[in-house]
C-alpha atoms as one frame of an Amber mdcrd trajectory, in Angstrom:
protein
  14.714  74.232 -40.273  12.688  72.350 -37.776  10.261  69.166 -38.748   7.361
  68.346 -36.951   7.070  64.738 -35.444   5.218  63.302 -38.767   7.422  64.715
 -41.102  10.615  63.306 -39.060   8.717  59.675 -39.054   8.236  60.011 -42.727
  11.740  61.118 -43.659  13.065  58.039 -41.600  10.664  55.578 -42.918  11.965
  56.656 -46.366  15.464  56.379 -45.290  14.770  52.703 -43.779  13.210  51.642
 -46.944  15.795  53.133 -48.971  18.756  51.524 -47.057  17.499  47.943 -47.699
  16.355  48.392 -51.323  18.270  46.848 -54.141  19.428  49.859 -55.551  21.663
  50.783 -52.097  22.703  47.269 -51.552  24.340  46.928 -55.200  26.311  50.234
 -54.780  29.046  51.169 -53.015  29.632  54.986 -53.554  26.949  56.224 -51.555
  26.844  55.774 -47.949  23.819  55.517 -45.608  24.933  59.163 -44.271  25.040
  60.449 -47.673  21.194  59.295 -48.308  20.335  60.709 -45.208  21.715  64.150
 -45.914  20.141  64.026 -49.677  16.717  63.146 -48.017  17.146  65.958 -45.530
  18.139  68.547 -48.306  15.241  67.349 -50.499  13.006  68.198 -47.204  14.739
  71.571 -46.705  13.856  72.623 -50.274  10.193  71.800 -49.146   9.662  68.113
 -50.711   7.183  66.252 -48.171   5.980  63.625 -50.753   7.453  60.336 -49.675
   7.105  58.913 -53.077   8.838  61.393 -55.016  11.872  61.766 -52.277  12.233
  57.716 -52.813  12.487  58.577 -56.766  15.003  61.227 -56.236  17.165  59.078
 -54.296  16.667  56.253 -56.520  17.719  58.094 -59.481  20.711  59.526 -57.364
  21.881  55.687 -56.800  21.212  54.607 -60.473  23.409  57.567 -61.450  26.138
  56.495 -59.240  25.818  52.623 -60.090  25.988  53.645 -63.872  29.272  55.878
 -63.186
């Protein structure tokens, strides 16, 4: 699947924001690569809303912290 430049920039901005979030920094089970893959998975399913992507990833991180 290919993405236009604006989508790539949005996905990168989402990843950058999540990498410095408290949810990411306080856990040790999810790598930056894991997060990037999950973000790309969401995008491949058609998700283009940055806030929704962030919520999905934050929920994933919360689940991993709780586990």
